[in-house]
RODO-2510 file (C-alpha; in nm, 4 decimals, decimal comma):
residues 344
     n   res          X          Y          Z
     1     m     2,3713     1,3388    -3,1916
     2     t     2,5948     1,2083    -2,9007
     3     v     2,3822     1,0363    -2,6254
     4     v     2,5054     1,0506    -2,2772
     5     e     2,5817     0,7004    -2,1572
     6     l     2,4946     0,7516    -1,7889
     7     t     2,3987     1,0559    -1,5808
     8     d     2,4454     1,1170    -1,2167
     9     v     2,1261     1,1257    -0,9864
    10     g     1,9571     1,4602    -1,0348
    11     d     2,1462     1,5268    -1,3710
    12     m     1,8572     1,5167    -1,6134
    13     p     1,9253     1,4440    -1,9776
    14     p     1,7475     1,6159    -2,2673
    15     v     1,3662     1,5116    -2,2540
    16     g     1,3292     1,1989    -2,4757
    17     e     1,6995     1,1060    -2,4817
    18     v     1,7376     0,7763    -2,3201
    19     p     2,0814     0,6826    -2,1505
    20     p     2,1733     0,3344    -2,2261
    21     r     2,2518     0,2684    -1,8575
    22     m     2,0942     0,3945    -1,5392
    23     r     2,1419     0,4038    -1,1724
    24     a     1,9093     0,2103    -0,9612
    25     q     1,8489     0,0915    -0,6079
    26     l     1,8154    -0,2838    -0,6384
    27     i     1,7950    -0,6111    -0,4686
    28     r     1,9739    -0,9294    -0,5439
    29     p     1,9061    -1,2739    -0,3502
    30     e     2,2269    -1,2930    -0,1998
    31     r     2,1477    -0,9687    -0,0103
    32     y     1,8037    -1,0653     0,1184
    33     g     1,7646    -0,9264     0,4551
    34     d     1,7300    -0,6035     0,6174
    35     p     1,6394    -0,3321     0,3534
    36     v     1,9235    -0,1216     0,4585
    37     q     2,1773    -0,3809     0,3385
    38     a     1,9465    -0,5357     0,0820
    39     f     1,9087    -0,2264    -0,1408
    40     v     2,2214    -0,1095    -0,3110
    41     e     2,2867     0,1378    -0,5895
    42     e     2,3981    -0,0389    -0,9037
    43     i     2,4225     0,0536    -1,2772
    44     v     2,2070    -0,1390    -1,4987
    45     e     2,0780    -0,1061    -1,8547
    46     t     1,7835     0,1154    -1,9043
    47     p     1,4765    -0,0679    -2,0099
    48     m     1,3004     0,0330    -2,3257
    49     p     0,9277     0,0438    -2,3354
    50     g     0,7329    -0,2386    -2,5447
    51     p     0,3789    -0,2010    -2,6898
    52     g     0,1433    -0,0438    -2,4549
    53     e     0,4285     0,0816    -2,2092
    54     a     0,6104     0,3974    -2,1195
    55     l     0,9330     0,4914    -1,9782
    56     v     0,9131     0,7546    -1,6941
    57     y     1,2064     0,9443    -1,5736
    58     v     1,1573     0,9289    -1,1889
    59     m     1,1587     1,2611    -0,9923
    60     a     1,0432     1,1154    -0,6818
    61     a     0,9622     0,7758    -0,5526
    62     g     0,7296     0,6630    -0,2644
    63     v     0,8266     0,3995    -0,0017
    64     n     0,5791     0,1289     0,0887
    65     y     0,5919    -0,1783     0,3049
    66     n     0,6219    -0,4021     0,0206
    67     n     0,9703    -0,3013    -0,0180
    68     v     1,0327    -0,4364     0,3137
    69     w     0,8944    -0,7612     0,1974
    70     a     1,0802    -0,7583    -0,1165
    71     a     1,4115    -0,6908     0,0697
    72     l     1,3423    -0,9663     0,3117
    73     g     1,2786    -1,2114     0,0306
    74     r     0,9899    -1,3445     0,2333
    75     p     0,7067    -1,4298     0,2405
    76     v     0,7755    -1,4190    -0,1479
    77     d     1,1240    -1,4462    -0,3033
    78     v     1,0376    -1,1768    -0,5842
    79     v     1,3343    -1,2608    -0,7985
    80     a     1,2602    -1,6392    -0,7976
    81     q     0,8836    -1,5826    -0,8672
    82     r     0,9664    -1,3632    -1,1664
    83     q     1,2197    -1,6124    -1,3053
    84     r     0,9767    -1,9041    -1,2755
    85     a     0,7512    -1,6980    -1,5173
    86     g     1,0346    -1,6676    -1,7566
    87     e     1,1883    -1,3410    -1,6847
    88     t     1,5746    -1,3264    -1,6797
    89     e     1,6923    -1,0520    -1,4451
    90     a     1,8729    -1,1845    -1,1340
    91     f     1,7748    -0,8499    -0,9512
    92     h     1,4698    -0,6646    -0,8520
    93     i     1,4070    -0,2952    -0,8657
    94     g     1,1539    -0,1924    -0,6036
    95     g     0,9248     0,0926    -0,6026
    96     s     0,5521     0,1029    -0,6389
    97     d     0,5059     0,4950    -0,6185
    98     a     0,6432     0,7527    -0,8591
    99     s     0,6051     1,1014    -0,9980
   100     g     0,8089     1,1931    -1,3025
   101     v     0,8318     1,2810    -1,6739
   102     v     0,7211     1,0685    -1,9463
   103     w     1,0499     1,0024    -2,1509
   104     a     0,9664     0,7479    -2,4189
   105     v     0,6283     0,5591    -2,5187
   106     g     0,5897     0,2322    -2,6859
   107     e     0,3822     0,1347    -2,9798
   108     g     0,0061     0,1943    -2,9473
   109     v     0,0347     0,4395    -2,6551
   110     t    -0,2147     0,7311    -2,6884
   111     n    -0,3012     0,8448    -2,3262
   112     v     0,0494     1,0162    -2,2595
   113     r     0,3131     1,1963    -2,4499
   114     v     0,6991     1,2632    -2,4077
   115     g     0,7190     1,5581    -2,1589
   116     d     0,4072     1,4815    -1,9702
   117     h     0,4153     1,5267    -1,6085
   118     v     0,2644     1,2026    -1,4407
   119     v     0,2188     1,0040    -1,1308
   120     a     0,1983     0,6169    -1,1584
   121     h    -0,0625     0,3816    -1,0019
   122     c     0,0420     0,0318    -0,9176
   123     g    -0,1777    -0,1912    -1,1007
   124     v    -0,0252    -0,3993    -1,3852
   125     w    -0,2443    -0,6617    -1,5849
   126     d    -0,2901    -0,8109    -1,9219
   127     a    -0,5352    -0,6114    -2,1106
   128     a    -0,6515    -0,9217    -2,2924
   129     d    -0,7251    -1,1093    -1,9711
   130     p    -1,0844    -1,2648    -2,0410
   131     w    -1,1765    -1,1397    -1,6794
   132     i    -1,0968    -0,7680    -1,7855
   133     t    -1,2514    -0,8044    -2,1269
   134     g    -1,5713    -0,9209    -1,9678
   135     g    -1,5881    -0,6114    -1,7666
   136     g    -1,4313    -0,7371    -1,4416
   137     d    -1,2406    -0,5511    -1,1936
   138     p    -0,8878    -0,5572    -1,3419
   139     i    -0,6978    -0,5532    -0,9911
   140     i    -0,8475    -0,8880    -0,9005
   141     a    -0,7934    -1,0397    -1,2476
   142     s    -0,5577    -1,3570    -1,2467
   143     s    -0,3031    -1,1665    -1,4664
   144     a    -0,2903    -0,8524    -1,2093
   145     r     0,0464    -0,7775    -1,0410
   146     i     0,1814    -0,4832    -0,8223
   147     w     0,4297    -0,2854    -1,0158
   148     g     0,7672    -0,2685    -0,8425
   149     y     0,6672    -0,5628    -0,6219
   150     e     0,5441    -0,8432    -0,8162
   151     t     0,7061    -0,6799    -1,1267
   152     n     1,0614    -0,5569    -1,2023
   153     w     1,1727    -0,2072    -1,2992
   154     g     0,9799    -0,0068    -1,0188
   155     s     1,0482     0,3401    -0,9217
   156     f     1,3746     0,3064    -0,7209
   157     a     1,5797     0,4025    -1,0327
   158     q     1,6380     0,6871    -1,2512
   159     f     1,3966     0,5458    -1,5026
   160     t     1,0837     0,3078    -1,4501
   161     r     0,8949     0,1085    -1,6893
   162     v     0,5331     0,1017    -1,6684
   163     q     0,2026     0,0049    -1,8542
   164     a     0,0944     0,3293    -2,0111
   165     h    -0,2648     0,3028    -1,8203
   166     q    -0,0888     0,3278    -1,5095
   167     l     0,0083     0,6916    -1,5754
   168     l    -0,2248     0,9783    -1,4566
   169     p    -0,1754     1,3591    -1,4517
   170     k     0,0524     1,4877    -1,1715
   171     p    -0,1515     1,7345    -0,9705
   172     a    -0,0070     2,0798    -1,0395
   173     n    -0,0314     2,1979    -0,6848
   174     l     0,1612     1,9193    -0,5477
   175     s     0,5581     1,8918    -0,5280
   176     w     0,7139     1,5931    -0,7102
   177     a     0,7784     1,4316    -0,3602
   178     a     0,4171     1,4866    -0,2308
   179     a     0,2931     1,3599    -0,5691
   180     a     0,4921     1,0430    -0,5299
   181     a     0,3591     0,9560    -0,1737
   182     y    -0,0285     0,9166    -0,1976
   183     m    -0,1132     0,6829    -0,4861
   184     l    -0,0682     0,3437    -0,3668
   185     v    -0,1995     0,4163    -0,0189
   186     g    -0,4707     0,6378    -0,1427
   187     a    -0,6174     0,4052    -0,3974
   188     t    -0,5778     0,0886    -0,1584
   189     a    -0,7659     0,3038     0,1315
   190     y    -1,0495     0,4436    -0,1091
   191     r    -1,0920     0,0688    -0,2453
   192     m    -1,1114    -0,0793     0,1301
   193     l    -1,3706     0,1869     0,2434
   194     n    -1,5797     0,2167    -0,0913
   195     g    -1,5303    -0,1078    -0,2840
   196     w    -1,7396    -0,3782    -0,0941
   197     p    -2,1148    -0,2714    -0,0985
   198     p    -2,3157    -0,2633     0,1039
   199     h    -2,0156    -0,2168     0,3423
   200     t    -1,9120     0,1302     0,2109
   201     v    -1,8519     0,4068     0,4261
   202     r    -2,1541     0,6331     0,5062
   203     p    -2,2244     0,9580     0,6782
   204     g    -2,2249     0,8877     1,0561
   205     d    -2,0384     0,5653     1,0393
   206     v    -1,7670     0,4903     1,3004
   207     v    -1,4617     0,3755     1,1166
   208     l    -1,1588     0,2543     1,3343
   209     v    -0,8473     0,2915     1,1499
   210     w    -0,5372     0,1126     1,2489
   211     g    -0,1893     0,2918     1,1853
   212     g    -0,3818     0,6274     1,1619
   213     s    -0,0758     0,8458     1,1030
   214     g     0,0840     0,6147     0,8574
   215     g     0,0398     0,6132     0,4907
   216     l    -0,2482     0,3833     0,4603
   217     g    -0,4162     0,5269     0,7736
   218     s    -0,3753     0,8799     0,7043
   219     q    -0,5471     0,8429     0,3671
   220     a    -0,8441     0,6312     0,5443
   221     v    -0,9004     0,8965     0,7973
   222     q    -0,9293     1,1749     0,5461
   223     i    -1,1484     0,9604     0,3017
   224     a    -1,3798     0,8646     0,6189
   225     r    -1,4060     1,2240     0,7150
   226     a    -1,4782     1,3449     0,3562
   227     k    -1,7599     1,0695     0,3528
   228     g    -1,9202     1,2104     0,6459
   229     a    -1,8050     0,9323     0,8835
   230     v    -1,6520     0,9462     1,2146
   231     p    -1,2908     0,8102     1,2007
   232     v    -1,1090     0,6973     1,5183
   233     a    -0,7260     0,6331     1,4778
   234     v    -0,5267     0,3827     1,6514
   235     t    -0,1695     0,5130     1,6871
   236     s     0,1838     0,4575     1,8769
   237     g     0,2010     0,7712     2,0737
   238     q     0,0471     1,1146     2,1422
   239     e     0,2391     1,2906     1,8436
   240     r     0,1056     1,0472     1,5845
   241     g    -0,2311     1,0569     1,7477
   242     e    -0,2517     1,4481     1,7346
   243     f    -0,1424     1,4293     1,3608
   244     a    -0,4267     1,1907     1,2979
   245     v    -0,6682     1,4348     1,4676
   246     r    -0,5517     1,7185     1,2441
   247     l    -0,6265     1,5087     0,9317
   248     g    -0,9800     1,4709     1,0633
   249     a    -1,0076     1,1893     1,3238
   250     r    -1,2518     1,2345     1,6044
   251     g    -0,9654     1,1278     1,8363
   252     y    -0,7077     0,8373     1,9046
   253     i    -0,6187     0,5359     2,0854
   254     d    -0,2728     0,4810     2,1962
   255     r    -0,2064     0,1196     2,1407
   256     r     0,0912     0,1206     2,3768
   257     n    -0,1614     0,1423     2,6665
   258     f    -0,2508    -0,2033     2,6028
   259     d    -0,0465    -0,5423     2,5948
   260     h    -0,3112    -0,8107     2,4805
   261     w    -0,1855    -0,8019     2,1214
   262     g    -0,0939    -1,1060     1,9204
   263     v    -0,2768    -1,4343     1,8475
   264     i    -0,5741    -1,5001     2,0536
   265     p    -0,5303    -1,7620     2,3334
   266     d    -0,7145    -2,0871     2,3160
   267     w    -1,0706    -2,0333     2,4866
   268     r    -1,0211    -2,3412     2,6968
   269     d    -0,7178    -2,1688     2,8751
   270     d    -0,9307    -1,9689     3,1109
   271     k    -0,6429    -1,7576     3,2458
   272     a    -0,4894    -1,6686     2,9167
   273     f    -0,8107    -1,6118     2,7448
   274     g    -0,9636    -1,4147     3,0393
   275     a    -0,6502    -1,1981     3,0322
   276     w    -0,6873    -1,1185     2,6530
   277     m    -1,0639    -1,0416     2,6981
   278     s    -0,9979    -0,8117     2,9635
   279     g    -0,7527    -0,6383     2,7295
   280     a    -0,9924    -0,6318     2,4429
   281     r    -1,2688    -0,4913     2,6619
   282     a    -1,0398    -0,2280     2,7715
   283     f    -0,9545    -0,1245     2,4074
   284     g    -1,3307    -0,1191     2,3364
   285     k    -1,3876     0,1173     2,6327
   286     a    -1,1241     0,3513     2,5111
   287     l    -1,2911     0,3616     2,1566
   288     w    -1,6270     0,4684     2,3471
   289     d    -1,4540     0,7334     2,5575
   290     v    -1,3058     0,8870     2,2355
   291     l    -1,6689     0,8975     2,0806
   292     g    -1,8332     0,9918     2,4056
   293     e    -2,1035     0,7327     2,3489
   294     r    -2,1265     0,3485     2,3331
   295     r    -2,1094     0,2848     1,9609
   296     n    -1,8863     0,0280     1,7759
   297     p    -1,7432     0,0595     1,4412
   298     r    -1,9267    -0,0209     1,1466
   299     i    -1,6059    -0,0489     0,9552
   300     v    -1,2534    -0,1705     1,0816
   301     f    -0,9678    -0,0649     0,8647
   302     e    -0,7032    -0,3003     0,9200
   303     h    -0,3462    -0,3969     0,7948
   304     p    -0,1403    -0,4796     1,0867
   305     g    -0,2863    -0,8334     1,0923
   306     e    -0,1808    -1,0890     1,3347
   307     e    -0,1382    -0,8677     1,6481
   308     t    -0,4584    -0,7000     1,5973
   309     i    -0,7177    -0,8937     1,4060
   310     p    -0,8703    -1,0530     1,7170
   311     t    -0,9361    -0,6991     1,8628
   312     s    -1,0922    -0,5836     1,5331
   313     i    -1,3453    -0,8511     1,5056
   314     f    -1,4145    -0,8235     1,8920
   315     v    -1,4951    -0,4473     1,8458
   316     c    -1,6727    -0,4439     1,5155
   317     d    -2,0411    -0,3579     1,5228
   318     n    -2,3101    -0,6299     1,4339
   319     g    -2,3566    -0,6444     1,0657
   320     g    -2,0115    -0,4530     1,0198
   321     m    -1,7075    -0,5282     0,8304
   322     v    -1,3308    -0,5588     0,8925
   323     v    -1,1362    -0,5084     0,5764
   324     i    -0,7766    -0,5757     0,5591
   325     c    -0,5080    -0,5358     0,2932
   326     a    -0,1853    -0,6404     0,4607
   327     g    -0,0130    -0,8110     0,7559
   328     t     0,2665    -0,6076     0,8848
   329     t     0,2728    -0,7592     1,2161
   330     g     0,2203    -1,1317     1,0870
   331     y     0,0028    -1,3414     0,8776
   332     h    -0,1372    -1,5789     1,1373
   333     a    -0,4967    -1,4316     1,1679
   334     a    -0,6663    -1,6536     1,4504
   335     v    -1,0058    -1,5497     1,5182
   336     d    -1,2962    -1,6307     1,7682
   337     l    -1,5391    -1,7473     1,5261
   338     r    -1,8382    -1,6765     1,7840
   339     y    -1,8004    -1,3278     1,7002
   340     l    -1,8235    -1,3788     1,3175
   341     w    -2,1429    -1,5851     1,3438
   342     m    -2,3180    -1,4090     1,5993
   343     r    -2,2565    -1,0660     1,4901
   344     q    -2,2608    -1,1414     1,1102
***
């Protein structure tokens, strides 16, 4: 049987027949910078699955913010980091969301078969990690990595190599594109809202959701609403705010109406700190206006980071929680400790 050496994007080889080479959008260190220039289509060898792994023909790939970090080469040089761990590839194939078809499986794989339609979650880990074998949460194990960011062979290629446990059945009612869009942000949002008892979302809780129209935020709004909570979205503009409302938000706050964002000023600088406090209080009032009552959020769903953390902590209710998964505006999260120790 003759095996096709390489196919064009969109040309699917016979199921189970693995071309020796594939097309991929990949990053090399010499191109680190703007993602538009950093990602370039190249032809590379198709990776074959090892024990416990699977090769998936990618039908659609989701885009996440970690792809921006990988392209910039900062705060982590993803290629150098993997090479220090012993890997040899001088390139990085990003992509931490995918829908596709199982094309080949490695030794010991029993949960999927060639031809299965699947989606992939982004958690990769060593199944023999003592933390995991002892019953610990795999995603916080020391061996845990994010596929397509901290590992190579992500979904921005014709084929992606994954650990077989990452694969779950593709929802039959979703298109390939829709199925590739929800897993990373949905799993992250669910964990943020439900993974830290006793601070799990409850019926009636006010939940402030930053970026309420984006990937993470849109999932958080829907999860909070499904749990009976009262999500309030923060967006940039009316169109995005109305989208969040259609998803289930009580209302939205347009962050463009405020200018106090950024690292909180030193409390001894009366003028600067006073200006920041005025902005934070105005933001809190806008939240009350959306709710129609003076209630603060029990949970603040954070991911912008540097620009918004001070305000998130200021508006969070006594005994509440600010939960964060990223720092898309920066990583310097200065806080006013008075609101941590006084409000618990």
